matplotlib code that plots the C-alpha trace (Angstrom):
import matplotlib.pyplot as plt

x = [19.7, 17.2, 14.6, 15.1, 14.5, 11.4, 10.1, 10.6, 8.2, 5.3, 6.5, 4.2, 1.3, 2.3, 0.7, 3.6, 4.9, 1.4, 0.2, 3.4, 2.9, -0.8, 0.1, 2.6, 0.1, -2.6, -0.4, 0.3, -3.4, -4.1, -1.5, -3.3, -6.6, -7.9, -10.8, -12.0, -8.7, -8.3, -11.7, -10.8, -7.4, -9.2, -11.5, -8.4, -8.0, -11.3, -9.8, -8.6, -12.1, -13.2, -10.5, -11.3, -14.9, -14.0, -11.7, -14.5, -16.8, -14.5, -12.7, -9.7, -7.0, -3.4, -0.8, 0.7, 4.1, 2.5, 3.6, 2.7, 5.2, 2.9, 2.0, -1.5, -1.5, -4.0, -5.3, -5.9, -8.5, -10.9, -9.9, -9.6, -5.9, -6.5, -7.7, -5.7, -8.1, -7.7, -4.3, -5.1, -1.6, -2.2, -5.7, -4.4, -1.3, -3.5, -6.0, -3.6, -0.7, -3.1, -4.8, -1.5, -0.7, -4.0, -3.5, -0.2, -2.4, -5.1, -3.2, -2.1, 0.6, 2.8, 6.6, 7.7, 10.4, 8.0, 5.3, 7.7, 9.0, 5.5, 4.5, 7.5, 7.4, 3.7, 3.7, 6.8, 5.3, 2.0, 3.7, 6.3, 3.9, 2.3, 5.6, 6.5, 3.4, 3.9, 7.7, 7.0, 4.7, 1.7, -0.3, -0.8, -0.7, -4.5, -4.8, -2.6, -4.4, -7.7, -6.2, -5.3, -8.8, -10.6, -8.2, -8.9, -12.6, -12.4, -10.1, -12.4, -15.4, -13.4, -12.4, -16.0, -17.2, -14.5, -15.4, -19.1, -18.4, -16.1, -18.9, -21.4, -18.9, -18.2, -22.0, -22.4, -19.6, -21.2, -24.5]
y = [-15.7, -17.4, -17.7, -14.0, -13.1, -15.1, -13.5, -10.1, -11.0, -9.9, -6.3, -5.5, -6.3, -3.3, 0.0, 2.1, -0.3, -1.3, 2.3, 3.1, 0.0, 0.7, 4.4, 3.3, 0.9, 3.6, 6.1, 3.6, 3.0, 6.7, 7.5, 5.0, 6.7, 3.3, 4.1, 0.5, -0.9, 2.0, 0.9, -2.7, -1.9, 0.1, -2.9, -5.1, -3.0, -4.3, -7.7, -6.4, -5.9, -9.1, -11.0, -9.3, -10.2, -13.8, -13.8, -12.5, -15.1, -18.1, -16.8, -19.2, -18.0, -17.4, -20.2, -20.7, -19.4, -16.0, -13.3, -9.7, -7.1, -5.7, -2.6, -2.0, -1.9, 0.0, -3.3, -4.7, -2.0, -4.1, -7.2, -9.2, -9.5, -11.6, -14.3, -16.2, -17.8, -16.7, -15.1, -11.5, -11.1, -14.2, -13.0, -9.5, -10.9, -13.3, -10.6, -7.7, -9.5, -11.9, -9.0, -7.6, -11.0, -11.1, -7.6, -8.8, -11.1, -8.6, -5.4, -5.5, -2.8, -3.9, -3.9, -7.6, -7.1, -5.4, -8.0, -10.8, -8.9, -8.4, -12.0, -13.5, -11.0, -11.4, -15.2, -15.3, -13.0, -14.9, -18.2, -16.9, -14.9, -18.1, -19.6, -16.3, -16.2, -19.8, -19.2, -16.1, -18.2, -16.0, -18.5, -22.2, -23.9, -24.2, -20.4, -19.9, -22.4, -20.9, -17.5, -18.6, -20.0, -16.9, -14.7, -16.6, -16.5, -12.7, -12.3, -14.4, -12.3, -9.1, -10.2, -11.2, -7.7, -6.0, -8.0, -7.3, -3.6, -3.7, -5.3, -2.6, 0.2, -1.3, -1.6, 2.1, 3.1, 1.2, 3.1]
z = [18.5, 16.2, 19.0, 19.8, 16.2, 16.0, 19.2, 17.7, 14.9, 17.2, 17.1, 14.3, 16.6, 18.8, 18.2, 16.7, 14.1, 13.2, 12.7, 10.6, 8.4, 7.9, 7.0, 4.4, 2.7, 3.0, 1.2, -1.5, -2.2, -1.8, -4.5, -6.8, -5.9, -4.9, -2.5, -2.4, -1.2, 1.3, 2.7, 2.8, 4.4, 7.1, 7.7, 8.5, 11.6, 12.9, 13.3, 16.7, 18.2, 16.4, 18.2, 21.5, 21.1, 20.5, 23.6, 25.7, 24.3, 25.0, 28.1, 27.9, 30.3, 29.3, 29.7, 33.2, 31.8, 31.0, 33.5, 32.8, 33.7, 36.4, 34.4, 33.2, 29.4, 27.4, 25.9, 29.3, 30.0, 27.9, 29.8, 26.6, 27.0, 30.1, 27.7, 25.1, 22.6, 19.8, 19.5, 18.5, 16.9, 14.8, 13.8, 12.8, 10.9, 9.0, 8.1, 7.4, 5.8, 4.2, 2.5, 1.4, -0.1, -1.8, -3.3, -5.0, -7.1, -7.9, -8.6, -12.3, -12.2, -9.4, -9.7, -9.8, -7.2, -4.8, -5.5, -4.6, -1.5, -0.2, -0.9, 0.8, 3.7, 4.3, 4.2, 6.4, 9.0, 9.0, 9.7, 12.2, 14.4, 15.5, 16.5, 18.2, 20.3, 21.6, 22.0, 24.2, 26.4, 25.9, 23.9, 23.6, 20.2, 20.1, 20.6, 17.6, 15.4, 16.3, 15.5, 12.0, 11.5, 12.8, 10.8, 7.6, 8.1, 8.6, 5.6, 3.4, 4.3, 3.8, 0.3, -0.5, 0.5, -1.5, -4.6, -4.1, -3.8, -6.8, -8.9, -7.7, -8.6, -12.0, -12.7, -11.8, -14.1, -17.0, -16.6]

ax = plt.figure().add_subplot(projection="3d")
ax.plot(x, y, z, "-o")
ax.set_aspect("equal")
plt.show()
């Protein structure tokens, strides 16, 4: 029961739940007319091609226990899903949910219950996705650790760009 629940954590890495979640957060930032965060949120999506590029660069094969269901998935068209280092799920979760976690500290008018819910949920999903990917047998521990490192690097750069753009926008408003 617990193992099954942990394995289901990876569902947000699939296209439909991922698109729905991005859409909800997008609508939230749109309602606040926060173009900068909409831009940054859209940049979190590019953690997928970033991870695919790294997989193609390192070309580490999947664990022996990995057995695809025989169907060609859309993601396999680019051949990056043949490889395992870094875990794309872990990279994406670290970037997307890490950015949501970051915003809970930077948005001033954020309902405290929602803030705590987003913080706890984001942190939990980031931690559990790594366990899920290893438990499912699609990644080794090193793939997951490298995914966290690559995700944190991407997230750090994304936040730096957002802060830089915010500073430029603020300077333009003062002129």
